[in-house]
C-alpha positions, 0 to 999 in steps of 0.5 A: 485844559491847554487850548491852542488857537492858531491865528493872528486876527480879531476872530481869534482874539475874540475866541481867546477873550471867550475862552479866558472869561471861563471859570475854567481857567484853561491855559491858552496857546496862540499861534501867531498871535497878536499884540492883543492876544498876548495879554490873554494867552502865551503866544507862539511864532508858528505859521498856522498854515505849516501843517508839519510845524503845528502838528509838532507844536500840538504834540510838544505842548501836550494840548487837549484840543486844537482851534483853527481860526483862519481858513488857510490853515484848513484849507492847507490841511493842518486839522488832518496833520494834528489828528493824525497825531491824535489830538483833538481839532475844531475845524474841518479836514481839507476835504470838507474845508472845500466848502469854502475854499472852492465856491464851485464845489459849495455850489454842488454840495447844495445842490446834491442837497436841494439847498436853496441858493442863487444859480451860479455859472462857471466861468474858465474863459473870457468868453464864457465869461461875456456869456455869463454877464450878457445872460445874467445882466444886472446887477452883476455878481462875480466871485473868484472860486478860491480863497481870496481874503474877503477881496474875491466878491463884486457886485456892481451895475456896472458890466466893464467893472465886474468884467474886469473885475472877472478877468483880474481872477481868471488869472488865477483861477475859475470865477462864478458869475452869480444871480444876484439874491436880493434881501437882508444878509445874516450870518448864522454860525453852526457848531458841528461834529459831523451829525449835529448841528447846534447854532449860536446867535445870528448877526449881520456885518457889513462889508463895504468900506464906506459910510452908508454901505458904499465903496469897495467890498471888504473882510467886514467893517462892522457887525451886530446881534442879535437881530430884532427884524427877524420878529417881523419875518420869522415870529422870531429868532428861534423860529428863523434858526430852525428854519436854517437848521433843517433846510441848510445846515443839516442836509449840507452836513448829511451830504458831505458826511455821505461824501466821506467828508464830515464837517468837524468845525464851524459852519458858516452860513452866509444868508440872504433873506427877503421876506420868509425866503432863505438862501444861501449866499456862501459857506464858510469853514470857520468863524466869521470877522467881525460877527464873532466879535458881537456873537461869543461876547453874547455866549453865557455857557462855556464856549469849551464845552461845544468846541470840545463836543464838535471836536470828539463827536459828542454835541448830544452830550452838552447842554444847548448854548445860552446868550445874553439878552443884551446886544452887541455892535463892533466897528472896525478900525482900519488903516488907510488905503484898505482894502487895497494897499493900507498904511502900516506902522501907525502908533494906536493910543487910547485902548485903555480910555476906551475899554475903561467905558462900560461895557466896551472891549477892543478887539486886536486884529492887526497890530504889534508891539515895537519899541513899547509902542502899539502899531497898525500891521494891517488893513483892518486893525481893531474892532471897538465891540459895543454891549448894549440893551435891545429892549 
């Protein structure tokens, strides 16, 4: 197949690597891609959020499938524009992508579907904010309602810090003040064709910048999969996945379909688990980063089968995904200053030496080539992924 992947980060590199290792020998295009992606796919300098440009590219290149990597193109309606040209898309349309684009919308869908989540208050003014913070108490959880590149959430015991964070986002739109949910966080991906939900392996990621899970919130500093502790809590991964599918994923998909916006793509369930209690922290409408970097390498059946079946409403016709018994750990290399103002342009060395080690591969997030050198071009630069025996 000829497959067009939209995006330029580690998530898109991981998707490209998974597709490139398939025996089918796909023709891969990535817009715009990065220096690492260019080694396994043809990169095209097209803005992935420019819906007309992406639709024209997909048509001109006669692609069989478009895979939308980041959230911004989904919110911008890129999937809608491509589908209008008759090309299958793995990624929800603009209406369904509101599940990620608006946390208030996601909370309403969960309430209507009877899905367990934390109580939340919509805040539009400073007075509303003060009342919500006082009513909820510490620890305070404040979230920007819209897209925030992984930087819109703050969990803190400090009321002044919570208030300042919320006020900074209120200048741009609504804010949610949520009840804190204690427990372990789990990311679980479901491939959906609008009716059915097929799960990949759970992962756990770490969002704080510092060692020991300290410091500011980021888009994610590392992840691992599978999660052995689920054996104690649920009697195994399969039982946990079945519970999330029936209690969370399927009710949400049914609710979206009933509202006229069926969800075709990747439903990312961000969960918190305490004992056998599972609640939703957030939904995303695409593969997560850095979890994708440890989930897809464990997949032993073709990823392309799932992507095409989801995009064409035929998930019931493909085999269930199978995964390796080995585990994977990913660690993110970030530029100094991230998640604030990262240092850019630093030369990157040693990738070949790292990948010469057994079970190690390096996924590029923000890299570029200039003057023959590989340079850091953003905050999160690389993910080093390691295979490991979990037995």
